[in-house]
N, C-alpha and C positions, 0 to 999 in steps of 0.2 A: 219713767227715767227719773233718776234723782236730780235734785236741784244742782248739785255740784256738776254733774254730767251736762246739763243744760247750759249752766254757765260757761263750761268749757266750749261747747258748740257755738255758742254765741261769740264768745272771744275769738274763735279761729275765724270767723267771719268779719271781724273788725280789722282795719288795716294794721299792719305789722308795726308795732311801735318804733323799732329801730329805723325802719325806713321812713315812716311817716314823720318821725321827729325831724329828720333831716329836711324833708320837703314842706312840711306844713307849719305855717306860723299859727299861733293861737289867735283864734277868732272869738268874737264877743259871745258866740253861742256856747262855746266851750266853757268859757269863765262863767257865764250865767248858769249853765248846767251844774257846774260844781258848787255854785254859792247859793242857789235859790231853789228850794223843793217845788215852788209853784211852776217854775220854768222847766224843771225836770219832768213833772207830770205832764205838761202840755206837749213837750218834745217827745217824750216815749209814746204818748197816745197818738201824736201826729205819725211818727215813724211806723207805728203798728197799724194805723188807718192805711197808710201807703201799703204796707206789707199785705193787708187783708183786701186791698184794692178797693177801698171805701173812699172814693174820690171826693165826694161832697164834703164828707167828714174830714178828710185829710185837708181839703181848702179851708173850711172853718177854722181848724186847728192851727193852720199855718197862719191865718190872720191873726188868731190869739198870740201865737209865738212872736209875730212881728210886733205887735203891740207891747208885748213884754220886753222884747229887745229895746224898743224905744223908751220905755219907762223904768226898767230896773236898771241899777247899777252893780257891776261886778264888784266884789270885795277883794277876791284874789287878783294880785298883780300878774301880768303876763309872764314875768320872770320866775314866778312862784308856781306856775301851772305844772301839774304832774300828770303827763299823758297817761302813764300806766294806771294811776288811780281813777283818771277819767274813764279809760276803757273798762275797768272792773266795775265802777259805779254804773256805767250805761249798760254793760252786760247784765248785771244784777237786776236792774230796773226793768230790762226787756224780759228776762226770765219771770220777774214777779208779775209783769203784764200777762204773759202767757199762761201762768199758774192761774192766775185770777179769772182768766177768760177761757181756760180750757183749750188752748191753742197749741199745737205742736209745731216745731220748727221744720219747714220743708225747705231742703237745700235749693231745689230748683227755683222755687218761688223767690227765695232770698235774692239769689243771683239775678233774677228777672227783674225784680223791683228795685234793688240797690246797686245792682252791677258789681258786686263784690263776692269773692269766694273765700 
């Protein structure tokens, strides 16, 4: 499967930006994800540890993410947050992780772990 196809599949599983923008306020995690590569790496590793059902690793990465949330400062202001760019970056990082680790997206597993379709 091509990278473009994989990105499209991941993007379909992320919340609809038009609906999400109405309901969701920008949280610190979203800002840090956009602003800091270190946080992006830990966040994607955590999400994929959850996806792969590696609970101990997910707990360790969650602790790392919590530490980064407490110590890093966002650069982007909440009013400047671009939800669409966030979704594209997140989908791209997940696809990169899957390519690097030779993992294919399984729709049933994604829904079971993240509760999204």
